[in-house]
Each structure stands twice: as structure tokens, then as C-alpha cells.
C-alpha positions in Angstrom: -10.4 2.7 24.1 -9.9 -0.6 24.1 -8.7 -2.9 26.4 -5.4 -3.7 25.4 -4.4 -7.6 24.8 -1.8 -7.3 27.4 0.2 -5.7 29.7 3.4 -4.9 31.1 4.8 -3.8 34.4 8.0 -4.1 36.1 9.8 -2.9 39.5 12.7 -3.2 41.3 14.1 -4.3 44.4 17.2 -3.4 46.5 19.1 -5.8 48.5 18.2 -6.4 51.9 14.5 -4.6 51.8 12.8 -7.5 51.5 12.8 -9.7 55.1 12.4 -13.1 52.4 15.3 -11.7 50.5 15.6 -12.6 47.0 14.9 -16.0 47.2 11.4 -15.3 48.4 10.3 -14.6 44.6 10.9 -18.2 44.0 8.2 -19.6 46.7 5.9 -17.2 45.6 6.1 -18.1 41.9 5.9 -22.1 42.3 3.0 -21.9 45.1 0.8 -24.7 44.0 -2.6 -22.8 44.3 -1.3 -19.7 41.5 0.0 -22.2 39.0 -2.9 -25.1 39.1 -4.3 -25.9 35.7 -6.6 -28.2 36.6 -7.0 -31.6 34.2 -5.5 -29.8 31.2 -2.4 -29.5 33.2 -2.1 -33.6 32.9 -3.1 -34.1 29.3 -0.5 -35.8 27.3 -0.8 -32.8 24.6 0.7 -30.2 27.1 3.9 -31.7 28.0 6.3 -31.9 25.1 8.8 -34.1 24.0 7.7 -37.1 25.9 7.7 -35.9 29.5 4.4 -36.3 30.8 5.2 -39.4 33.1 8.1 -37.2 34.8 6.6 -34.0 35.1 3.3 -35.6 36.0 4.7 -36.5 39.6 3.3 -33.7 41.7 6.2 -33.6 44.1 8.9 -32.4 40.9 6.6 -29.9 39.4 7.0 -26.4 40.4 5.5 -24.4 37.4 8.8 -22.5 36.9 10.7 -22.1 33.7 13.9 -20.3 32.6 16.0 -19.2 29.8 17.5 -23.5 29.2 14.7 -25.3 31.4 10.8 -25.6 30.5 10.5 -27.3 33.8 12.3 -27.3 36.9 12.7 -29.7 38.9 13.5 -29.8 43.1 16.9 -30.0 42.8 17.3 -26.8 39.8 15.0 -25.0 42.6 17.3 -25.1 45.3 20.5 -24.3 42.9 17.8 -21.5 41.7 18.0 -19.9 45.5 21.3 -20.3 46.4 22.3 -18.1 43.2 19.5 -15.9 44.0 20.7 -15.6 47.9 24.2 -15.1 46.6 23.2 -12.3 43.7 21.5 -10.5 46.4 24.8 -10.9 48.8 26.7 -9.0 45.7 25.0 -6.2 45.2 22.9 -7.1 42.6 19.1 -5.5 42.4 16.4 -7.5 41.7 13.9 -6.7 38.7 10.3 -8.5 38.9 8.1 -8.1 35.9 4.1 -9.1 35.8 2.7 -9.6 32.5 -1.3 -10.0 32.6 -2.9 -11.2 29.3 -6.8 -10.3 28.1 -8.1 -14.0 27.9 -10.5 -13.3 25.2 -7.3 -11.8 23.1 -5.9 -15.2 23.5 -9.2 -17.4 22.6 -9.4 -15.4 19.3 -5.7 -15.9 18.7 -6.0 -20.1 19.3 -3.5 -19.3 22.6 -6.5 -20.3 25.5 -9.2 -22.3 24.7 -13.0 -22.1 26.0 -11.7 -25.0 28.5 -9.0 -23.1 29.7 -6.5 -25.2 28.6 -3.2 -22.8 27.4 -0.8 -23.1 24.7 2.3 -22.4 27.2 4.9 -23.3 24.9 3.9 -20.9 22.7 3.6 -18.1 25.4 7.5 -19.1 27.0 8.9 -18.7 23.8 7.7 -15.2 23.4 8.4 -14.7 27.0 12.2 -15.8 26.3 12.2 -13.4 23.2 11.2 -10.7 25.6 14.0 -11.3 28.0 16.6 -11.3 24.8 15.2 -8.1 24.2 15.5 -6.8 27.7 19.3 -7.8 28.2 20.1 -6.3 24.6 18.6 -2.9 25.1 20.0 -2.0 29.0 23.8 -4.0 28.4 23.3 -6.7 30.7 26.1 -9.1 30.2 24.0 -12.3 29.4 26.1 -14.9 31.1 25.9 -13.0 34.1 21.9 -12.9 34.5 19.8 -15.4 35.8 16.0 -15.4 35.4 13.2 -17.4 36.2 9.5 -17.1 35.4 6.2 -18.8 35.8 2.6 -18.6 34.4 -0.3 -18.1 37.2 -4.1 -18.8 37.0 -5.4 -18.0 40.1 -7.0 -14.8 39.0 -9.6 -13.9 36.0 -6.8 -13.4 33.9 -3.9 -15.4 33.0 -0.8 -13.9 34.1 3.2 -14.4 34.4 5.7 -13.3 36.7 9.8 -13.0 36.0 12.0 -12.2 38.3 15.9 -11.3 36.8 18.8 -10.7 39.1 22.7 -10.4 38.3 25.3 -12.3 39.5 27.8 -9.3 39.8 26.0 -6.2 39.8 27.0 -4.1 36.2 24.7 -1.0 36.7 26.1 2.2 37.2 25.8 4.0 40.9 23.9 6.4 41.5 23.0 8.6 44.7 19.7 7.5 46.0 18.0 9.1 49.4 17.7 5.8 51.6 13.6 4.9 51.9 12.1 2.4 53.6 9.4 0.4 52.6 5.8 0.3 54.4 3.4 -2.2 53.3 -0.6 -1.6 53.8 -3.9 -2.8 52.7 -6.0 -0.4 51.0 -9.8 -0.3 51.6 -10.5 -2.8 48.7 -7.7 -5.0 49.9 -5.5 -4.4 47.7 -1.9 -4.5 48.7 0.0 -0.7 49.0 3.5 0.3 49.3 4.8 3.3 50.6 8.3 4.6 50.3 9.6 6.6 54.1 12.2 8.9 53.0 15.0 8.1 55.8 17.2 11.5 54.9 20.6 9.7 54.1 22.5 9.4 50.8 24.2 6.6 49.8 25.4 4.8 46.6 23.0 2.2 44.7 22.7 0.1 41.3 20.6 2.2 38.8 17.2 0.2 38.8 14.6 2.0 37.0 14.7 0.4 33.3 13.8 2.9 30.2 10.2 3.1 28.9 11.7 2.8 25.3 12.8 -0.6 26.6 9.5 -1.8 28.4 7.8 -0.8 24.9 10.1 -2.7 23.0 9.7 -5.7 25.7 6.3 -5.4 24.5 6.8 -5.5 21.3 9.0 -8.4 20.9 6.7 -10.2 22.9 3.4 -9.8 21.0 5.1 -10.3 17.7 6.7 -13.3 18.5 3.1 -14.1 19.4 1.7 -13.2 16.3 4.1 -13.1 13.9 3.1 -16.9 12.2 -0.9 -15.3 11.8 0.1 -12.2 10.7 3.2 -12.9 8.1 1.3 -13.3 4.7 0.0 -10.0 6.2 3.1 -8.4 6.4 4.5 -9.4 3.2 1.6 -8.0 1.4 1.8 -4.6 3.2 5.8 -4.4 2.3 5.5 -5.8 -1.3 2.4 -3.1 -1.8 5.2 -0.4 -0.1 8.1 -1.7 -2.3 6.5 -1.4 -5.3 5.0 2.2 -5.1 8.9 3.3 -4.0 10.4 1.6 -7.3 7.7 2.6 -9.1 8.6 6.2 -8.8 11.0 7.0 -12.3 12.2 10.1 -14.2 12.6 9.2 -17.5 9.2 9.6 -18.6 8.6 12.8 -17.0 6.1 15.3 -18.6 6.9 18.8 -19.1 5.2 20.0 -16.0 7.1 17.5 -13.6 10.6 18.7 -15.7 9.7 22.7 -15.0 9.3 20.5 -11.0 12.4 19.0 -10.7 14.4 22.0 -11.8 12.7 24.0 -8.7 13.9 20.9 -6.5 17.1 20.7 -8.1 17.7 24.6 -7.0 16.9 24.1 -3.5 19.4 21.1 -3.4 22.8 21.7 -1.9 26.0 21.3 -4.7 27.7 18.8 -2.5 25.8 15.7 -3.4 26.9 13.6 -0.5 24.3 15.1 1.3 21.5 14.1 -1.4 19.9 11.6 1.7 16.2 12.7 2.5 17.0 12.9 6.6 19.4 15.8 5.9 17.4 17.3 3.2 14.8 17.4 5.9 16.8 18.4 8.5 18.6 21.4 6.6 16.7 22.2 3.2 13.4 23.2 4.4 12.5 24.5 1.0 13.7 21.5 -0.8 12.5 18.9 1.3 9.0 21.0 0.7 9.3 20.7 -3.0 10.6 16.6 -2.7 7.2 16.1 -0.8 4.9 18.1 -3.2 6.6 15.8 -6.1 6.1 12.7 -4.3 2.6 12.9 -3.1 1.6 14.4 -6.4 3.3 11.3 -7.3 1.4 8.9 -4.7 -2.2 10.8 -5.5 -1.6 9.4 -9.2 -0.6 5.7 -8.7 -3.0 3.0 -8.8 -1.6 1.2 -5.7 -2.2 4.1 -3.2 -5.7 3.0 -2.2 -4.6 -0.9 -1.6 -1.3 -0.1 0.3 -3.4 2.4 2.7 -6.3 -0.1 3.3 -4.0 -2.7 4.4 -2.5 -0.2 6.9 -6.0 0.8 8.6 -6.3 -3.1 9.0 -3.8 -3.7 10.4 -4.3 -0.5 12.2 -7.2 -2.1 13.8 -5.3 -5.0 15.1 -2.9 -3.2 16.6 -5.0 -1.3 18.8 -6.7 -4.4 19.8 -3.0 -5.7 21.0 -1.4 -2.4 22.4 -5.3 -0.7 23.2 -5.8 2.8 21.9 -4.3 5.0 19.0 -0.6 4.4 18.1 -0.6 6.2 15.1 0.5 3.2 12.9 -1.3 4.2 9.6 0.2 7.9 10.2 4.0 6.0 11.0 3.7 3.7 8.0 3.1 6.7 5.6 5.7 8.8 7.1 7.8 6.2 6.3 7.0 5.8 3.3 7.2 9.3 2.6 10.9 9.1 3.8 11.5 6.4 1.1 9.9 8.0 -1.6 12.3 11.1 -0.8 15.1 9.2 -1.2 13.9 7.7 -4.4 13.8 10.5 -5.7 17.0 11.8 -5.1 18.2 8.6 -6.2 16.6 8.9 -9.6 17.7 12.8 -9.8 21.4 11.7 -8.9 21.2 8.9 -11.8 19.8 11.5 -14.5 22.3 14.0 -13.7 25.3 11.8 -13.9 24.2 10.1 -17.7 23.9 13.6 -18.6 27.0 15.0 -17.3 28.6 12.0 -19.2 26.6 13.1 -22.3 28.1 16.7 -22.4 31.4 15.4 -21.8 31.2 13.0 -25.0 29.4 15.7 -26.3 32.7 18.6 -25.7 34.4 15.7 -26.9 33.0 15.6 -30.5 33.3 19.1 -30.7 36.4 19.9 -30.2 37.5 16.7 -32.8 35.0 18.6 -35.3 36.5 22.0 -35.0 40.1 20.8 -35.3 39.1 18.4 -38.5 37.2 21.3 -39.8 40.2 23.6 -39.5 42.8 21.5 -41.0 40.8 21.0 -44.0 39.6 24.3 -44.7 42.8 26.5 -43.5 45.3 27.0 -46.9 48.1 29.7 -47.2 48.1 31.1 -50.3 51.0 29.2 -51.9 48.9 26.3 -51.6 45.9 28.1 -53.2 48.4 29.2 -56.2 49.5 25.4 -56.4 46.2 23.9 -56.6 45.0 26.4 -59.2 47.6 25.3 -61.2 47.3 21.9 -60.4 43.6 21.9 -60.6 41.9 24.8 -62.5 38.3 25.4 -61.4 38.3 22.2 -59.9 40.1 24.1 -56.7 36.5 26.3 -56.2 34.4 22.8 -56.6 36.6 20.9 -53.8 36.0 23.9 -51.1 32.8 24.6 -51.7 32.4 20.7 -51.0 34.6 21.0 -47.8 32.0 23.7 -46.4 29.2 21.4 -47.3 30.2 18.6 -45.4 31.6 21.0 -42.6 27.6 22.7 -42.2 26.3 19.1 -42.5 28.6 17.9 -39.5 27.6 20.9 -37.2 23.7 20.2 -37.9 24.3 16.9 -37.0 26.1 18.0 -33.5 23.0 20.2 -32.9 20.4 17.4 -33.6 22.3 15.3 -31.1 22.3 18.0 -28.5 18.4 18.8 -29.0 18.1 15.0 -28.9 19.4 14.6 -25.6 18.1 17.5 -23.7 21.6 19.6 -24.0 19.9 22.5 -25.9 
């Protein structure tokens, strides 16, 4: 299994469970030994917007950044600590995140150079996108959340720490057994935590984040980092997929295809509002099977299928490197294509039926008018016939014969029209 380019872990802390309080995380994230960057930290290219002279002052530099600020000075750190302390008093939880990178992947994507200089502005932008996704998915109130982050360079792999609190707790209260946290060192020197059950239950804010939230945070972060480099490639993938979908059209179907489409129509519900692939898949398995058979045969004969699959395989390899392991990217995209083709086929069937129904309606009207016209022309009373005999002599029989001939011609023309539009 490939090493993932990025790993994200999270935990939460209850108020009053840390001797240093919530503000202690700020001291940890601003530890000079951890945020130290070496010479690259003091190069003009590192600091944007002409703030080199300001940030070169080590007494003011903290390494912290927030939603609004790329760098946090001493005064802002003090205000941040006070906000964290007040959040703890108000009963808010504290959520902590650690994101760690595979440095080789950072180098492959020009985020980390061979000298150790990091494109931190790029990473900070991605962190902000990730935190916006967290706030959205967990339904935090944006104006009530405070978060701060810092990149650390004190290990083999670049990593960052993030801490988030709420000014006032907005999380659902749930019953939890009270636990005491004990810490110790493992034989390898790693710090370990033990939660000792103290028996009593109490109402506590729900702290555990949904796994889906963490996955979406990760995806948002990595998508932001790779968006510019992958944009053209993903646009090609989307174009190929859309061509495959829009090229599925029904007016040119063969006799065999007509029979297959007729079998699909037999299995579809009468209510055309239900002609959606998702609904058909759930409620009409026979129709789904026949639709899939038709679209798979269409795909097999399409010239764009191989090109689309080749693009999917390349993107799947890229994502395997990104996330580590096989995440069924190609299979998921082919399932999405199947869904789109199913809806396309159902839409085409609707259009075809609507057009044929219109033709049938017009044909019925024409047929009715023709019958009315013929009836009015050829039905005479005996009295009318005698009058014509007297007035026209043998010309009467010729007129009747002409009327019958014209009627026959109209009926033949009507039959030809119906056969032409497939109504016979």
C-alpha cells in the first residue's frame, strides 16, 4: 500500500481536564523550537505583502495563523489566550487536529524544495478551506468559532496543529460517564493516555466528529492544494464523460435496438414522473437491468470509452498516492457514468414518446376530418340522385366514380403517412 501524502487526526478535550487549560495549546503551537524554519524563514520570498521587516523581529513572530491573519503578534496572542480561557469557562469543548505530510509528496508537487523551504502561503490557504468545510459539516456557528494553527518543523515530516473552540457551546448535550485522564510513557518513549472510568454520569457536549466530516476535511484540503495542477486534467475527464452521455441518442436506432427499447418500455412504470434512474434502480429492478444492458452495449461500441477509462486510471493512480491505498476511484466514476447514461436514456425515451403522441393526435384529427369530408361528398338521397340524373344524364355516374377515386387516394396517402412515422 502506498504511503498517503497527508494524514489528519483529531481529538477533543473537555473543559477542566487539562491542567494548563485551553490556552496551553497556544504556547505549544508557538514553541520556537517547533516552528523554527532556519534560513528560509528570513528570506524576502517567504513573507508576502512586504511585511519582512515586521516579521523578522523574533520578539513579535509567533508562527501562528488564524482565519483572518497570516501571522499573529504578541498582543494578538494574548487576546487569543483570553478568548480560549473564556470559551473554557463557558463550557465549550476544544477540538485539536494534527495534519502530517509525506515530504516526498510535497517535493513532487513543488510545495517543499530540496533546501527545506516551504510554500506555507499555499498550505495556509488549504487549511482555511479545510476549516470552512469542518464548520459547515458540523453546523458550527461561524461567528462563534475561534481557531488557530501553526506549522511545525521539529520532526522528519512537516506537520501542523490546529485548535478550535466555540465562544459558547452549541453542541448537543449527551450523557457520558466521567473519565479521568492519566498519562504515561510507552517503552518507546511515546506519550500514552489512559481514560479511567470514575463511574458517575453527567451531561457533556457531544465532541466526537463524524468520520465523514474528517474525510471531507481531508478531501477539501488536498483538492485545494492540487486544484491548479490538476485542473486541465480533470477538465479533460469531465469533457470525455459529457461527450459519452450526450452522444446517446435514439432517432438512429436499429431494428434490434427498437426491440430492446420496447422491452425497456414494457418494464417502466406508467407514471412518467418516476422515470428517473435513481427511482427505477430502487423500485423497478427489471427495468434497471434492461436499461443497464442497453447503455453498456452503447458504451462498448463508443469510440470515447477507452480514452475515458485511460484518464480514470491515471487519476486513480494519482489519488492512490494522495490518500494511500485503493479507494475505488475508477469504479465510482464508472458507476456515476452509468447513472448519467441511465437518466439520458430515460429522457430520450420520454422525448420520443411525446413526439409520437403528438403525431398520433394529429393523425386522428386528420382521419376524422377525412371521414367527415368523404361522408358529406358521397351520401345522396334518392331524390338528389333523380335530380342529378335529369340534370346531368350519364355525367352523374362519372362524377360518382371520380369521388370514390379521390376518397381512395386520400386513404392511401393517410396510410403512407402513418407508416412513415412508425405508427403502423
